[in-house]
N, C-alpha and C positions, 0 to 999 in steps of 0.2 A: 504494500500500500504506500502510495506516494502522497504527500501533502504539499500543496503549493500555496504560498502566502502571497497575496497581492495587496499592495497599499492603494487604497482608494482615497484620492484627494477631492474634497468637496470645496467648491468655491461659492462665494456669495453671488447670487444672480445680479447681472448688470442693472436690472430694473430697480434693485434695492440700494445700489451704490451711488445714488445721486446726492449732491450736496444739499444741505439745508438752505432754505430761503435766506436771502440777505437781510440784515437788520435794517429796519426803516430809518432813513435819515433824510432830513430836509435841509437843503442848502440854506445856511444862515441860522439854522436851528429852528425850533418851534416858535412860531410868532403869536399864535393864539391858542386858547385852551383846546379848541377842536383838534389842533395838530397833535397834542398829547394823547387825546382819545384815539385818533387815527393810528398813531404809533403803537399804542397798546393793542388795538385790534389786529394790526398787521403782525406784530410780534407774537401774539397769542395764536393766530392762525398758523404761523410758521412753526411754532412749538407743537401744535396739534399734528401737523403734517410729519414732523420729525419723529414724534412719539409713535405715530401709526407705522411709519417705516421701520422704526426700531423694533416694534412688536412683531412685525412680519419677519424680520431677520432672526429674532429670538425663536419664533415658531418654526422657521425653516431649519434652524440649527438643531432643533430637538429631534428631527427626523432620523 
């Protein structure tokens, strides 16, 4: 009986290796209170996208 060992290398799928969205910046800084609200909304949306992507990577790695 012969036993052959093969190393299987798994790689993270390219669809999950995208960079997170850029941080919101406004030239000259926020001018009005609405700018701060916009920045918070954009940053929160970016964090939600990154968290979802990270959860997919973690689930993929468990396979």
